[in-house]
C-alpha positions in Angstrom: -7.0 10.0 -2.8 -9.1 11.2 0.1 -8.1 14.1 2.4 -7.9 11.6 5.3 -5.1 9.8 3.4 -2.9 12.8 3.1 0.8 11.9 3.5 4.0 14.0 3.7 6.8 13.5 1.3 9.7 12.2 3.3 12.2 14.1 1.1 10.8 17.6 0.7 7.8 17.5 3.2 5.3 18.4 0.4 1.6 17.3 1.4 0.5 14.5 -1.0 -3.3 14.5 -1.2 -4.2 13.1 -4.6 -2.8 10.2 -6.6 -1.0 12.4 -9.0 1.1 13.8 -6.1 2.7 10.4 -5.3 6.0 9.2 -6.8 6.4 5.8 -8.4 8.4 2.7 -7.4 10.4 0.7 -9.9 7.5 -1.6 -10.6 5.2 1.4 -11.3 3.3 1.3 -8.1 2.7 4.6 -6.1 5.3 5.4 -3.5 3.7 6.3 -0.2 6.9 7.9 1.1 7.9 10.3 -1.7 6.2 12.8 -4.1 6.2 12.8 -7.9 8.8 15.7 -7.9 11.3 13.8 -5.8 10.9 10.1 -6.8 10.1 8.5 -10.1 10.5 4.9 -11.2 12.3 3.9 -8.0 14.9 6.7 -8.2 15.3 10.1 -6.7 15.0 12.8 -9.4 18.1 14.6 -8.1 21.1 13.7 -6.0 21.6 16.9 -4.1 22.7 16.9 -0.5 20.2 18.0 2.2 21.9 21.4 2.4 21.7 21.9 -1.3 18.1 20.8 -1.4 17.2 23.3 1.3 19.1 26.1 -0.5 17.3 25.2 -3.8 14.0 25.2 -2.1 14.5 28.5 -0.3 15.8 30.1 -3.6 12.3 29.8 -5.0 10.6 31.6 -2.1 9.7 35.2 -2.1 12.0 37.5 0.1 9.8 36.4 3.0 7.4 33.6 3.7 4.3 33.5 6.0 4.1 30.5 8.3 1.4 30.2 10.9 0.5 33.9 10.4 4.1 35.1 11.0 6.4 36.5 8.3 9.7 34.7 8.1 12.9 35.7 6.3 14.5 33.2 3.9 17.2 32.6 6.5 14.5 31.7 9.1 12.8 29.4 6.7 16.1 27.7 5.9 16.9 27.3 9.6 13.5 25.6 10.2 14.2 23.3 7.3 17.7 22.4 8.7 15.9 21.4 12.0 13.0 19.6 10.4 14.5 17.8 7.3 16.7 15.4 9.3 13.5 13.9 10.8 12.3 12.8 7.3 13.0 9.3 6.0 15.2 10.3 3.1 17.6 12.4 5.1 17.5 10.6 8.5 20.2 7.9 7.7 22.2 10.2 5.5 22.2 13.0 8.1 23.3 10.6 10.9 26.3 9.6 8.8 27.0 13.3 7.9 26.9 14.3 11.6 29.3 11.5 12.4 31.7 12.8 9.7 31.5 16.3 11.3 32.3 14.8 14.6 35.2 12.9 13.3 36.7 15.8 11.4 36.2 18.1 14.4 38.4 15.7 16.4 41.1 15.8 13.8 41.0 19.6 13.6 41.4 20.0 17.4 44.3 17.5 17.2 45.9 19.7 14.5 45.4 22.9 16.6 47.1 21.3 19.6 50.0 19.7 17.8 50.7 22.2 15.0 54.4 22.4 15.9 54.9 18.6 15.6 55.2 16.3 12.6 51.7 15.5 11.3 50.8 12.9 8.7 47.6 11.9 7.0 47.4 8.4 8.6 47.9 9.6 12.2 45.1 12.2 11.6 42.8 9.5 10.0 43.5 7.4 13.2 42.4 10.3 15.4 39.2 10.7 13.3 38.7 6.9 13.1 38.4 6.9 9.3 40.4 5.2 6.7 43.2 7.3 5.1 41.6 7.5 1.7 38.1 8.4 3.0 39.6 10.8 5.6 41.3 12.9 2.9 38.1 13.1 0.8 35.8 13.9 3.8 38.2 16.4 5.3 38.4 18.4 2.0 34.6 18.3 1.5 33.9 19.7 5.0 36.9 22.1 5.4 37.3 23.2 1.7 41.0 22.3 2.0 42.9 19.1 2.0 44.6 18.1 5.4 48.0 19.1 4.0 46.8 22.5 2.7 45.0 23.2 6.0 48.1 22.4 8.1 50.4 24.4 5.8 48.1 27.4 5.9 47.8 27.4 9.7 51.5 27.1 10.1 52.3 30.0 7.8 49.6 32.2 9.3 50.9 31.4 12.7 54.4 32.5 11.5 52.9 35.7 10.2 51.3 36.4 13.5 54.6 35.9 15.3 56.6 38.0 12.9 54.1 40.9 13.5 53.6 40.6 17.2 56.8 39.1 18.8 60.5 39.7 18.8 61.3 36.0 18.4 64.0 34.9 15.9 63.2 33.1 12.7 64.7 29.9 14.2 62.3 30.2 17.2 59.3 30.8 15.0 60.3 27.8 12.7 60.4 25.5 15.8 57.1 26.7 17.0 55.3 26.3 13.7 56.4 22.8 12.8 59.2 23.5 10.4 62.5 21.6 10.8 64.7 24.7 10.1 64.6 28.4 9.3 65.4 27.5 5.6 62.3 25.2 5.5 60.1 28.0 6.9 61.6 30.6 4.5 61.1 28.4 1.5 57.4 27.7 2.3 56.8 31.4 3.4 58.3 32.8 0.2 56.2 30.4 -1.9 53.0 31.6 -0.2 53.7 35.4 0.3 56.5 36.1 -2.4 59.0 37.3 0.2 61.1 35.8 3.0 60.1 36.1 6.7 62.9 38.5 7.5 61.8 40.9 4.7 58.2 40.5 5.7 59.0 41.5 9.3 60.6 44.9 8.1 57.5 45.9 6.2 54.9 48.0 7.9 51.8 45.9 8.5 48.8 45.7 10.8 46.5 43.1 12.2 43.5 45.3 11.7 41.4 46.8 9.1 42.2 50.2 7.6 40.7 52.7 10.1 41.9 56.2 10.9 43.6 56.6 14.2 41.1 59.2 15.4 38.3 56.7 14.9 39.8 54.2 17.4 37.7 53.2 20.4 40.2 53.6 23.2 39.6 51.5 26.3 42.1 50.6 28.9 41.9 46.9 29.8 41.9 45.0 33.0 44.6 42.2 33.1 43.0 39.0 34.3 44.2 35.4 34.9 41.5 33.0 33.9 41.1 29.2 34.1 40.7 27.1 31.0 37.0 26.4 30.1 35.2 24.0 27.9 32.6 25.2 25.5 30.1 23.7 23.0 30.8 25.4 19.7 29.5 25.6 16.1 31.4 27.2 13.3 30.1 30.4 11.8 30.0 29.8 8.0 31.5 32.6 5.9 30.6 35.6 8.1 32.3 38.0 5.7 29.8 37.2 3.0 26.6 36.3 4.8 25.5 39.1 7.1 23.2 36.8 9.0 25.8 34.1 9.5 26.2 34.8 13.3 22.5 34.9 13.8 22.0 31.6 12.0 24.8 29.9 14.1 23.5 31.3 17.4 20.0 30.0 16.7 21.3 26.5 15.8 23.6 26.4 18.9 20.9 27.6 21.4 18.5 25.0 20.1 21.1 22.3 20.4 22.2 23.2 23.8 18.7 23.6 25.1 19.2 27.0 26.7 17.1 30.1 26.7 19.7 32.6 25.6 21.1 35.7 27.3 20.6 36.6 30.0 21.4 33.3 31.7 23.3 33.0 35.0 24.2 29.4 34.3 26.1 29.8 31.0 28.5 32.2 29.2 27.9 33.1 25.7 31.1 33.7 23.6 32.5 34.0 20.1 35.9 32.4 19.6 38.2 33.4 16.7 41.2 31.2 15.7 42.4 33.5 12.9 43.1 37.1 12.2 40.7 38.4 9.5 43.4 40.5 7.8 45.6 37.4 7.4 43.3 34.5 6.7 41.3 34.2 3.5 37.7 35.2 4.3 36.0 31.9 3.3 38.5 29.9 5.5 38.3 32.1 8.5 37.6 30.1 11.7 35.0 31.8 14.0 32.7 29.9 16.4 29.8 30.8 18.6 30.1 29.1 21.9 28.2 28.3 25.1 30.1 27.2 28.3 29.4 23.5 28.3 27.4 21.6 30.9 29.0 18.2 31.5 25.9 16.5 30.2 26.0 18.2 26.8 27.8 15.9 24.5 29.3 16.8 21.0 27.2 15.8 18.1 28.0 16.4 14.4 29.0 20.0 13.8 28.4 20.8 17.4 31.8 20.1 19.0 33.5 20.8 22.3 36.5 23.2 22.3 38.8 24.4 25.0 39.4 28.1 25.7 42.9 28.2 27.1 43.6 29.7 30.5 46.2 32.2 31.4 46.7 35.9 31.2 44.2 38.1 29.2 43.8 41.8 28.6 40.0 42.3 29.0 38.5 45.3 27.3 34.9 46.0 28.4 33.1 47.7 25.5 29.6 49.3 25.5 27.9 49.8 22.2 26.8 48.3 18.9 28.7 45.2 17.7 29.4 46.7 14.3 31.9 49.2 15.9 34.1 46.4 17.5 36.5 46.7 14.5 37.4 50.2 15.9 38.3 48.6 19.3 40.4 45.9 17.7 42.3 48.5 15.7 43.1 50.4 18.9 44.3 47.1 20.6 46.5 45.9 17.8 47.9 49.2 16.5 48.1 51.2 19.8 47.7 49.3 23.0 49.8 46.2 22.3 52.9 48.1 20.9 52.9 50.6 23.8 52.1 48.1 26.6 54.3 45.8 28.7 52.7 42.8 27.0 52.8 40.8 23.7 50.2 38.6 22.2 50.0 34.9 22.8 49.3 32.9 19.6 46.0 31.3 20.9 42.4 32.1 20.2 40.9 35.4 21.3 37.3 35.6 22.3 34.4 37.9 23.1 32.0 37.4 26.0 28.4 38.9 25.7 26.9 40.3 28.9 23.5 41.1 27.5 21.5 40.5 24.4 20.3 42.6 21.4 16.9 41.1 22.0 16.6 42.9 25.4 19.0 45.8 25.2 19.4 48.8 22.8 22.3 48.7 20.4 24.2 51.4 22.3 23.7 49.6 25.6 25.1 46.2 24.5 28.0 45.0 26.8 30.8 42.9 25.5 34.1 41.8 27.0 36.9 41.3 24.5 39.6 38.9 25.8 43.0 39.2 24.2 45.5 36.5 25.3 48.8 38.2 26.4 52.1 37.5 28.1 54.3 40.0 30.0 57.4 41.0 28.1 60.6 39.5 29.6 62.0 43.0 30.3 58.8 44.3 31.8 59.2 46.0 35.2 55.7 44.9 36.2 
């Protein structure tokens, strides 16, 4: 095979320059699309997903890889593969279908978030996703690592925990707001999950923050602001408690998808949105998203969905310093500021807004606004 006839494997992107590099069709003829490692006798040699194929490929690299004279980390190589592979023949059709599944499940997840206190059943959710009930259950579990029923039950119970820790509402009120028909139904599900009843749980000392000594708190007095609801383009951060580069990976994907240049940018806001409390939710199920305020022309696609940040009252804490110390600020907010303020938490997502970038500012000069959704206490004089 001459150099001029070099082809690229449409599965793994390996250059095929000699006859021995080419795979074989079912009739024994050479495949001009796939290499001998990917395709033999008309069949692919493995049935891994695109993501698993990339993970397997990257695992064989050294700790870094040189491309075009620049040294890339494994994460950077994987990111490039995630962008390039969907253009290859083997993955193109599959990836379009995969992206449609993401889009459909995102619709169902948003519906669940907005109707958690209402009766929810599999077939209604499948209708929202526009997928048959049987396939919806299977696809939802594959993408979310939980069945729809497990997901709904977990969110309801974690919402109940949040309300028990942060409000003075009765068990009846909490049951009504978390989709349970009665306090008894809530107590039964709660005890099965946590081993104690809601009333006993409320009497126990607990915190919505990691263990940090009080003298290590970052103490900042907030500004109380009323903000309007805003739509954002968002992508989920995958397992941030295990992968230290999870946020970097998510930001790179989102910035490429949205077609923006990154911070600073006067036309967009750059946010992280958290729908769970890390000390309540199991780490691998924690829902955190990187977000960019959405232009009207940016449409959701696959794992990149639109979400709404709710309007209303927020306590806004302006923090200067490295991101790794934000836990110390959250400890102050949850353990000190909220209990001694005239406010209580609303059970909606909190978020962070980034005012500058680690690419252009020193770690100690990074500026972050932390938005905590609050409501004034009924007996507040203010």
